[in-house]
C-alpha positions as CSV (number, residue, x, y, z in Angstrom):
1,M,0.0,0.0,0.0
2,S,1.4,3.4,-1.0
3,N,1.5,6.3,1.5
4,T,0.8,8.9,-1.3
5,G,-2.8,9.0,-0.2
6,Y,-1.8,10.2,3.2
7,E,-0.2,13.5,2.1
8,P,-1.0,16.3,2.6
9,R,-4.6,15.5,3.2
10,G,-3.7,12.7,5.6
11,G,-1.5,15.2,7.5
12,W,-4.3,17.7,7.9
13,R,-6.7,14.9,9.0
14,A,-4.3,13.8,11.7
15,A,-3.5,17.3,12.8
16,L,-7.1,18.3,13.1
17,A,-8.1,15.1,14.9
18,C,-5.3,15.6,17.4
19,M,-6.3,19.3,17.8
20,V,-9.9,18.2,18.7
21,A,-8.6,15.5,21.0
22,L,-6.5,18.0,23.0
23,A,-9.4,20.4,23.0
24,V,-11.5,17.8,24.7
25,A,-8.9,16.4,27.0
26,M,-7.3,19.7,28.1
27,G,-9.9,22.4,27.3
28,L,-12.9,20.5,28.6
29,G,-11.6,17.7,30.8
30,R,-8.9,19.7,32.5
31,F,-9.6,23.4,32.4
32,A,-13.4,23.5,32.4
33,F,-13.1,23.8,36.2
34,T,-11.7,27.3,35.9
35,P,-14.9,29.0,34.6
36,M,-17.1,26.6,36.7
37,L,-15.3,27.5,40.0
38,P,-17.0,30.9,40.5
39,V,-20.4,29.4,39.7
40,M,-19.9,26.6,42.2
41,L,-18.7,29.1,44.8
42,H,-21.8,31.3,44.2
43,E,-24.0,28.2,44.6
44,G,-22.4,27.4,47.9
45,K,-21.2,24.0,46.7
46,L,-17.6,24.9,47.4
47,N,-15.5,27.4,49.3
48,L,-12.3,28.8,47.9
49,E,-10.0,26.4,49.8
50,A,-12.0,23.4,48.6
51,G,-11.9,24.7,45.1
52,G,-8.1,25.1,45.3
53,L,-7.8,21.5,46.6
54,L,-9.9,20.2,43.7
55,A,-7.8,22.0,41.3
56,S,-4.6,20.6,42.8
57,L,-6.1,17.1,42.8
58,N,-6.7,17.4,39.0
59,Y,-3.0,18.5,38.6
60,L,-1.9,15.6,40.8
61,G,-3.8,13.3,38.4
62,Y,-2.0,14.9,35.5
63,F,1.3,14.4,37.2
64,V,0.6,10.7,37.9
65,G,-0.7,10.2,34.4
66,A,2.4,11.8,32.8
67,L,4.7,9.7,34.9
68,S,2.8,6.5,34.0
69,C,3.0,7.0,30.2
70,A,6.5,5.5,30.0
71,A,5.3,2.2,31.4
72,I,2.2,1.9,29.2
73,R,2.4,-0.5,26.3
74,V,-1.0,0.0,24.8
75,A,-1.3,1.3,21.2
76,A,-1.6,5.1,21.0
77,P,-4.9,5.2,19.1
78,R,-6.5,3.0,21.8
79,M,-5.1,5.2,24.6
80,V,-6.5,8.3,22.9
81,R,-9.9,6.8,22.3
82,G,-10.1,5.4,25.9
83,G,-8.9,8.7,27.4
84,L,-11.4,10.8,25.4
85,V,-14.4,8.6,26.3
86,A,-13.3,8.5,30.0
87,T,-13.0,12.3,29.9
88,A,-16.5,12.7,28.7
89,L,-17.9,10.4,31.3
90,L,-16.0,12.2,34.1
91,L,-17.4,15.5,32.9
92,L,-20.9,14.0,33.1
93,G,-20.2,12.7,36.5
94,M,-19.4,16.2,37.8
95,G,-23.0,17.1,37.1
96,L,-24.6,13.8,38.2
97,L,-22.7,13.2,41.4
98,H,-22.4,15.5,44.4
99,G,-20.1,16.0,47.3
100,F,-16.4,16.9,47.7
101,T,-15.2,13.3,47.9
102,A,-16.9,12.3,44.6
103,W,-15.7,15.4,42.9
104,G,-12.2,14.9,44.2
105,V,-12.1,11.4,42.6
106,L,-13.5,12.6,39.3
107,R,-11.1,15.6,39.0
108,T,-8.1,13.4,39.9
109,A,-9.1,10.8,37.3
110,A,-9.8,13.6,34.7
111,G,-6.2,14.8,35.3
112,V,-4.9,11.3,34.5
113,M,-7.0,11.0,31.4
114,S,-5.9,14.5,30.1
115,A,-2.2,13.5,30.6
116,W,-2.6,10.2,28.8
117,T,-4.6,11.8,25.9
118,F,-2.1,14.7,25.6
119,V,1.0,12.4,25.5
120,F,-0.4,9.7,23.2
121,A,-2.3,12.0,20.9
122,S,0.8,14.2,20.5
123,G,3.1,11.3,19.8
124,W,0.7,9.7,17.3
125,G,0.0,13.0,15.6
126,L,3.6,14.1,15.3
127,R,4.5,10.7,13.9
128,R,1.7,10.9,11.3
129,L,2.8,14.3,10.3
130,A,6.4,13.1,9.8
131,E,5.0,10.1,7.7
132,T,3.0,12.4,5.5
133,G,5.7,15.0,5.1
134,T,3.7,17.7,6.8
135,P,5.7,18.4,10.1
136,T,4.9,22.1,10.0
137,L,1.3,21.2,11.0
138,G,2.5,20.4,14.5
139,G,1.4,23.9,15.6
140,V,-2.1,23.0,14.6
141,I,-2.2,20.2,17.0
142,Y,-1.2,22.4,19.9
143,T,-3.9,25.0,19.2
144,G,-6.3,22.4,20.6
145,P,-6.0,23.3,24.3
146,G,-6.5,27.0,23.4
147,I,-9.6,26.2,21.4
148,G,-11.0,24.0,24.2
149,I,-10.3,26.7,26.8
150,A,-11.9,29.4,24.8
151,A,-15.0,27.2,24.2
152,T,-15.4,26.2,27.9
153,G,-14.8,29.8,28.9
154,L,-17.6,31.1,26.7
155,L,-20.0,28.2,27.6
156,G,-19.0,28.5,31.3
157,G,-20.1,32.2,31.2
158,L,-23.6,30.9,30.6
159,A,-23.4,28.4,33.4
160,G,-24.7,30.9,35.9
161,R,-28.1,30.7,34.2
162,W,-28.2,26.9,33.9
163,G,-26.5,26.0,37.2
164,S,-23.3,24.1,37.5
165,D,-24.9,20.6,37.3
166,A,-26.4,21.4,33.9
167,A,-23.2,23.0,32.7
168,W,-21.1,20.0,33.6
169,I,-23.5,17.7,31.8
170,G,-23.5,20.0,28.8
171,F,-19.7,19.8,28.7
172,G,-19.8,16.1,28.8
173,L,-22.3,15.9,25.9
174,V,-20.2,18.3,23.8
175,A,-17.2,16.1,24.5
176,L,-19.1,13.0,23.3
177,L,-20.2,14.8,20.1
178,L,-16.6,15.9,19.3
179,I,-15.3,12.4,20.0
180,A,-17.8,10.9,17.6
181,V,-16.5,13.3,14.8
182,I,-12.8,12.2,15.1
183,W,-13.3,8.6,16.3
184,R,-12.5,6.8,13.0
185,I,-9.4,8.9,12.4
186,F,-7.7,7.2,15.4
187,D,-7.4,3.7,14.1
188,D,-4.9,1.0,14.6
189,G,-4.0,1.0,10.9
190,A,-1.5,3.9,11.4
191,H,2.0,2.3,11.7
192,A,5.2,3.9,12.8
193,G,6.6,3.8,9.2
194,T,5.6,3.0,5.6
195,P,4.5,-0.6,5.2
196,G,7.3,-2.6,3.7
197,S,10.0,-0.1,4.4
198,P,13.0,-1.1,6.4
199,P,13.3,0.0,10.0
200,P,15.0,3.3,10.6
201,V,18.7,3.2,11.4
202,V,19.4,4.9,14.7
203,A,22.9,6.1,15.3
204,P,24.4,5.2,18.7
205,L,24.0,8.1,21.1
206,A,27.1,9.4,22.8
207,A,27.0,9.7,26.6
208,P,25.9,13.2,27.6
209,S,28.7,15.5,28.7
210,A,28.9,17.0,32.2
211,H,27.7,20.3,30.7
212,D,24.8,18.6,29.0
213,R,23.8,17.0,32.3
214,S,24.0,20.4,34.0
215,D,21.8,21.9,31.3
216,A,19.3,19.1,31.6
217,R,19.0,19.6,35.3
218,A,18.4,23.3,34.7
219,L,15.7,22.6,32.2
220,V,13.9,20.3,34.6
221,L,14.0,22.7,37.5
222,L,13.2,25.8,35.6
223,Y,10.3,24.1,33.8
224,G,8.7,23.6,37.2
225,L,8.7,27.4,37.7
226,A,6.5,27.7,34.6
227,G,4.0,25.3,36.0
228,F,3.8,27.2,39.3
229,G,3.9,30.6,37.7
230,Y,0.9,30.3,35.3
231,I,-1.4,28.0,37.2
232,I,-2.6,30.4,39.9
233,T,-4.1,32.7,37.2
234,A,-5.2,29.7,35.1
235,T,-7.1,28.3,38.0
236,F,-8.6,31.4,39.6
237,L,-8.8,34.0,36.8
238,P,-12.6,34.5,36.8
239,V,-12.6,34.6,40.6
240,I,-9.8,37.2,40.7
241,A,-11.5,39.3,38.0
242,R,-14.8,39.2,39.7
243,Q,-13.2,40.4,42.9
244,A,-11.5,43.3,41.1
245,L,-14.5,44.2,38.9
246,P,-17.7,43.5,40.9
247,G,-20.9,43.7,38.8
248,S,-19.0,43.9,35.5
249,P,-19.9,41.5,32.7
250,W,-16.2,41.3,31.6
251,P,-14.7,38.8,34.1
252,D,-16.3,35.8,32.4
253,L,-14.6,36.8,29.1
254,F,-11.0,37.0,30.3
255,W,-10.6,33.2,30.4
256,P,-11.8,32.6,26.9
257,L,-9.5,35.4,25.8
258,F,-6.6,33.5,27.4
259,G,-7.6,30.4,25.4
260,L,-7.8,32.4,22.1
261,A,-4.3,33.8,22.7
262,V,-3.0,30.2,23.0
263,I,-3.9,29.6,19.3
264,P,-1.5,32.1,17.6
265,G,1.1,31.4,20.3
266,A,1.1,27.7,19.3
267,L,1.3,28.4,15.6
268,I,4.0,31.0,15.9
269,G,6.0,28.9,18.4
270,A,5.9,25.9,16.1
271,R,7.4,28.0,13.3
272,A,10.3,29.4,15.3
273,P,13.5,28.5,13.4
274,T,15.3,25.5,14.8
275,H,18.6,27.4,15.0
276,W,17.2,29.9,17.5
277,D,18.4,29.0,21.0
278,N,15.5,27.4,23.0
279,R,16.8,28.9,26.2
280,L,16.4,32.4,24.9
281,L,12.9,31.5,23.6
282,L,12.0,30.1,27.0
283,A,13.3,33.2,28.7
284,A,11.2,35.5,26.5
285,A,8.1,33.3,27.0
286,Y,8.6,33.3,30.8
287,A,9.0,37.1,30.8
288,L,5.8,37.6,28.8
289,Q,3.9,35.4,31.3
290,A,5.4,37.2,34.2
291,L,4.2,40.5,32.8
292,G,0.8,39.0,32.2
293,V,0.4,37.8,35.8
294,L,1.8,41.1,37.2
295,L,-0.8,43.2,35.2
296,S,-3.7,41.6,37.1
297,V,-2.2,43.1,40.3
298,A,-0.7,46.3,39.0
299,W,-3.6,47.3,36.7
300,P,-6.8,45.5,37.8
301,T,-9.0,47.0,35.2
302,I,-10.7,45.7,32.1
303,G,-7.7,46.7,30.0
304,G,-5.2,45.2,32.5
305,F,-7.0,41.8,32.7
306,A,-7.4,41.7,28.9
307,L,-3.8,42.4,28.2
308,G,-2.7,40.1,31.0
309,S,-4.8,37.3,29.6
310,L,-3.2,37.7,26.2
311,L,0.3,37.8,27.5
312,L,-0.3,34.7,29.7
313,G,-2.0,32.7,27.0
314,M,0.3,33.3,24.0
315,P,3.3,31.5,25.4
316,F,1.3,28.8,27.1
317,T,1.9,25.8,24.7
318,A,4.9,27.5,23.1
319,I,6.7,27.0,26.4
320,T,6.1,23.2,26.1
321,L,7.2,23.2,22.5
322,F,10.5,25.0,23.3
323,A,11.2,22.8,26.3
324,V,10.7,19.6,24.2
325,R,13.0,21.0,21.5
326,D,15.6,21.8,24.1
327,A,15.3,18.2,25.6
328,R,15.9,16.9,22.0
329,R,18.9,19.1,21.6
330,L,20.4,17.6,24.8
331,R,19.3,14.0,24.3
332,G,18.4,13.5,20.6
333,N,16.1,10.6,20.0
334,A,16.6,9.5,23.6
335,A,14.9,12.6,25.0
336,A,11.8,10.8,26.3
337,G,13.2,10.4,29.8
338,L,14.3,14.0,30.1
339,I,10.9,15.2,28.8
340,G,9.2,13.0,31.4
341,Y,11.3,14.5,34.2
342,A,10.6,18.0,33.0
343,T,6.8,17.2,32.7
344,A,6.9,15.9,36.3
345,S,8.6,19.1,37.5
346,Y,5.9,21.2,35.7
347,G,3.2,19.0,37.3
348,I,4.6,19.6,40.8
349,G,4.5,23.4,40.1
350,Q,0.9,23.1,39.1
351,I,0.0,21.1,42.2
352,V,1.7,23.5,44.6
353,G,0.2,26.7,43.0
354,P,-3.4,26.3,44.1
355,L,-2.5,24.8,47.4
356,F,-0.4,27.9,48.1
357,A,-2.7,30.5,46.7
358,A,-6.2,29.5,47.8
359,P,-5.6,29.5,51.6
360,L,-3.6,32.7,51.5
361,A,-6.3,34.4,49.4
362,H,-9.0,33.1,51.8
363,R,-7.2,34.6,54.8
364,T,-6.3,37.9,53.2
365,G,-9.3,38.4,51.0
366,S,-7.1,39.0,48.0
367,F,-5.0,37.1,45.4
368,S,-2.4,39.9,45.2
369,V,0.3,38.2,47.2
370,P,0.0,34.8,45.4
371,L,0.0,36.5,42.1
372,L,3.1,38.6,42.9
373,V,4.9,35.4,44.0
374,A,3.8,33.7,40.7
375,A,5.1,36.6,38.7
376,A,8.4,36.6,40.6
377,A,8.8,32.8,39.9
378,L,8.3,33.4,36.2
379,A,10.7,36.3,36.2
380,L,13.3,34.3,38.1
381,G,12.9,31.5,35.5
382,A,13.5,33.9,32.7
383,L,16.7,35.3,34.3
384,L,18.0,31.8,35.1
385,F,17.4,30.7,31.5
386,L,19.4,33.7,30.4
387,W,22.2,32.8,32.8
388,V,22.3,29.2,31.5
389,W,22.5,30.5,28.0
390,R,25.3,33.0,28.8
391,T,27.2,30.3,30.7
392,A,27.0,27.9,27.7
393,R,28.2,30.7,25.4
394,R,31.2,31.3,27.6
395,R,32.0,27.6,27.5
396,A,31.8,27.5,23.7
397,R,34.4,30.3,23.3
C-alpha cells in the first residue's frame, strides 16, 4: 500500500483530529473547572480552599498520568480513544454526582486522562505528520488546548443561568459529540513507518557530557517554575477578575481570551527557526507570562486583565514546544526520559500553586500576594534561562 494517499490530506486529518482530542482532554476535561469554579462558589457547593484543593487534585492526576506514560504498552490510538471517552464520562459525573469526595475522585481521574490523551495524541499525531511530510502542521495540534479553553470559557459564562450541574452535563455531551467526529481517524492502521519499508537506522548516542547533564537539570528545575507561575491565574482568573470588577460582565470573558491567545502562540512557536536558541525563547516566554500575571495586580481594570490574559496565553503551549525542543537538543532521539522528568517538574509546580494561593487568598481576601509570587517565579525562571545561555556561550568560546 502506498502512502501517497496520506499527504498532505492525511497530515491535515491527523493534525485536526489531534487538535480536537487536545481540546476535549485539556480544554474541557482539565480546564473547564476554571470557569465553573466561580459558579460553584456562588451556589455554595464549594469554598475557595476546597476549590483550590480540587484543582490541585486534578493537577496531581495529570502528574501521575504523565509519569505512568513511559510504562504503558497500549497502542496510542486505543489510549487516545479510551482517554477521550473517559474524559466525557468524568465531565458528566461532575454534574450527576455530588459531594467533595466524589468530585475529588472525578477531578483526579480527569487529570490522569488528560495526561494520557495529551501524550499519546501528541506522539501519534507528530509521527503521522512526519510520515505524510507535513511536520509544519505540528502547531495546529497544539492549538487544541486553546480552542477548548476558549469554548469552555464562553460556555461557562452561561453556566450561571443553567446552574453548575447542567453546565457539567453539557460539557460532557459536547465532548461526546466531538469524540464521535474524530473517532474513526484514530485507528490501529497507522503504523510507525511506511508498510514494507526497512526500520530506521538509529545512530548510537554518545553519553551526555557534564555540561549537557547540567543543562538538563536546569531545564527540569526551571520548567517547574513555569508550572507554578501560570497555574494560579489559570485556576482562579474568573474569581480574581470578579473580585476586582464587581458587577462587571467582563470577568467571564478573560478566560476565553486566554484560550484564544494560545492559538496564535502555538502556531508562531511551532514556526520558530530551529537554529534559534531554545533557552532564549523560553526566557522570552517566561518574561511575557510574568508580565501578564503582574498586570492583574498592578492594573486590575478591564484593559489590564485583557492584556494580561493575552500575555499569559500566547506562550502557554509555546513553552512546552520550546522545552521539548531543548530536551531533544540535549538527548536527541533518547529525549523521552528528560521530557518525562521536565513534565513531572511542571506538574509539581501546578500542584503547589493552588494549594499555596487558595488558603492565602481566603485569609487575606485577595490574590495579590500569590500572584506577585507567581510573577516573581516566572521572572526568576527567565533570568535563570538567560544565565544558563550565557554560561553555555562562555564555555563555547
